N, C-alpha and C positions, 0 to 999 in steps of 0.2 A: 212768473212761468215755468222756468228751469226749477224753481226750489217746490211749486204745486207738483209736475215730474219726477222730482227727487223723494216725494213726501209721503205718492204715490207708490213709486218702484219700493220705500222701504214699507209699506204697509203690504204690499203684496207679496216681497220676501218672508215678512213674518208670518201672513198668513200662511204659506205654502208652506213654510215652516212648523206651522203648529199643523197642517194638515198632512204631511208627510208622519207627525209625530201620533196623529192618531189611527194613521193606518198602522203603524207598529203594533201599535198597540191590539188593533182588532187581527192583526196577522197571527197565522200560526206558524211561519218561517224561523223557528225559536233560532238556530245560526245565525239570520241576520240581526235578532231581535238582541241576541249577545253582541253582535260585531257592535250595532249601533249603540248600544247601553255604553260601552269601552268608549267611543265617540266622545258621549257626551259626556261622559266623565271626565274624559282628559282636559275637555273644555270648559269643566268647572258647571257644568251645569248637572246637578248633583239630583237634585228634583225627579228630573225626567230619566236619569241613569237608575237611581233608587229604586222607582217604579218600573222601568222593565226588567233590575236586576229580580226584585220581590215575586215578578210574573214569573219568572225560570227560577227561580228556586226549588220549588215544589216538581217543577217537571226535571230536574238535573239532580233531584234527589238523589245519592248512594254513587253518583259519578263523579271522576276528580275533581270535573268545574264546578262541583257544588262548594267546595272549598274556596277556589278562586272566586265565586258569587258572592258569596257570606262576607268576604274579604273588603269586594269591593263595598258590600251593602253598608259595611261598617262604617267607611272609610267617607261614604256618602253623608252620612249621618255628622260627622266629623268635619266636613267639607260646608255643611250647610249651617256649622255652628250650633248646633243640638247635642251638647256635652253629655248629656244624659242618657239620650237613645243611643250615640255612638259606644260610651260608656256601656251601657247594658247589651250591645249586638258584638262588642270586643271580646267581652265574658261568656257571654253564649257561643263564639268561635271558638275559646279554649275550650267549651266543655265539650263541643261538639266533633272538633280537633284537633285533639290533646298532641297530637304528634306531628301538628304542620309546622312546615320550615316557618310557617309566621307566627308560630307560638310566641317567641320570646316579643316580637314587634306587639304583637295583641294587648300582651300581659301588660308590657308598658305602656301602651295606650290607652287603655282601661284605668290606667294609675293616673295617667296625665287627666285624663278627663275628668276624674273625680277632682285634681288639683283644680283642674279651671273654672269646674263648679263648687271652687271655693268660696262663700259671702264675707263681707266684711265683718270685722269681731266683734259688733254689736248682734250680729244674729245667729242662729243657731249652726253650731259649728259641725254637724255630724257626715256631711263631704268632706269636712277638714280630718277629722280621725279616720274615714275612710281613704282619704288619698295617703295619709303617714302610712296607714297599713297596708296598702298595695302597695306601694313604693318600697317599702320595706321587705314585703316579698320578693320583688323583683330581683332587688339588691342582694339576698340570702339565695334566689335561685340561680341568676347569671351575676355571681361576684367578681366575672372577669369582664364584662360588657363596658365598652367605651361611653356607655349613658349612666356608669354609676356616681362620676360628679356632679352633673346635672341632677341625679336624684336624691341627692345629697341635698344639695341646693335647694329643691325644693322642698325636702322634709324640713329644714331648717325654717324655711318660711312658714312651712303650717306650724311649725312647734311657737315659732314667735308668736303667730296668731291667736292661738289655743293662751300663751302667757297674757296675753294681750287683753282675751278673753273676760280669762280671770279675773286679772286686774280690774277691768274694768266692771263685773258682777261685783268684787266686794265691796271695792269703791262705793257703787250703787247704795250699798245698806250703811256704808259710811256716812255719804251726804247728805243721807236724807235721817241722819243719827235713829236709824232700827240700830242698837248699838249691840243687843244681843244675838242676830242676827250675823251683823256686820263679825262680829269675834268669830263666830264659825266659817262665814266665808274667808274670811284673812288668813285663818290659820289651815284653813283647807288649801286655799291658794300657795302658802309659804311652803307648804309640805309637800303638794303635788310638782311644784317647781322652784325646786330651793337654789336653783341658781337663774331665778331669774332677772333681769336689767333693776327690775320692779321690787325690789328686795326690801332696801330701804325705806320706801313709801310704805307699805305692807307693814313693816314691823310697829313703824311710826303710827300708822292708823289702829293697828290692833293696840299698841301703848294708851292711845285717846281712849279708843272705845273703852277698854279697861277702867281708864281714870274717869270717865262719863258718864258709864255704868255703874260704879262706886258712889259717884257723887250725888247721882240722880235716885239711887235708892234710896230704900226704907232704912228707918235707922236698923235694926236685928240684922240687914244682911249687909251693911256699907264695910264693917270692918272687913270681913271675910273676902269682899271686893275691892276693900285700897288694897289688901295685903297681894291679891293677885296681881293688881295695876303693879304693886311695886315690884315683883318678880320681873314684870314685862320689863321694866325700865331698865332693869340691871340687864336684862340680855341682851336689850336694845344697845345702853351705850359699852357693854362689851365687844358687840359686833361692829359699831358706828362710835368708836370715840370722838370724833371730828364732823358728827352729822350735821347738815343743814340743818336739822332741825333742834339742835344739842339747845339755844335757847329757850323754845318752848317745851323740851322734856325736861328740863332743869327743873321750870316753872310748875311742873307736873309733881314731879319728886318733893319740891317743899309742899306742896298742900299735902302733898300724901302724909309725909312725915309730919306734918303739925295736926293732922287729923289723928295718927295713930300713936302722937308723943302722949296723950292723956290717957292713952291702956298703959302704956308702959310707967307712966306717974303712977296710976291707981294702983300697979300689980308691984 
């Protein structure tokens, strides 16, 4: 019996709360709406808070309250986990209120929302690049901010993700034995990220891609391609003389020399 009474009271409480909220939506008492919107926000009921703030924004446009309302709307989206929407609202806030005391925070939060939206490395990395640009903009604009170390950590994390994405893309062509495309993609990855932790792997894949392309080429293209592979070999061993790929690289140079030696003999 007590359980039934408790459920009934809970239902009545929820219904009453909904009823109060519905009355607020229909009310013309804007100061009360503003007060209740902040209460909803503080209790983390971001949907109700955002709805009320959105209703109030055009009413208070042109007044000092519009700035505060816009600021709350941005954080309602952020609190709801809608980081795309939050980023949009924070950027819009900066455009509308460039001299606001909340400008620095809004610039940081717009960058942070990009960071939170950054997907796994195998997916499109547009948000990752946007995050790096936005975080760097914040660092440039507020070089003395206490958030700078955190921003640098986020940028490092995003850069690592781009490096890994580049590595995966290049490796994809290599694994599928699409050697002409692999060569281009591997060269681009090495050029774009010269300090990559995958540099040894990338350079070896480039060497092997050139070697396999030469081996599988028609006769009139083999000599030129073996010479390119030989150049790639020397670049690789110069940089990684004790590479984990040393034995495989040596086997390839033996094959190159064996093929090219007949031209040296003929000449």
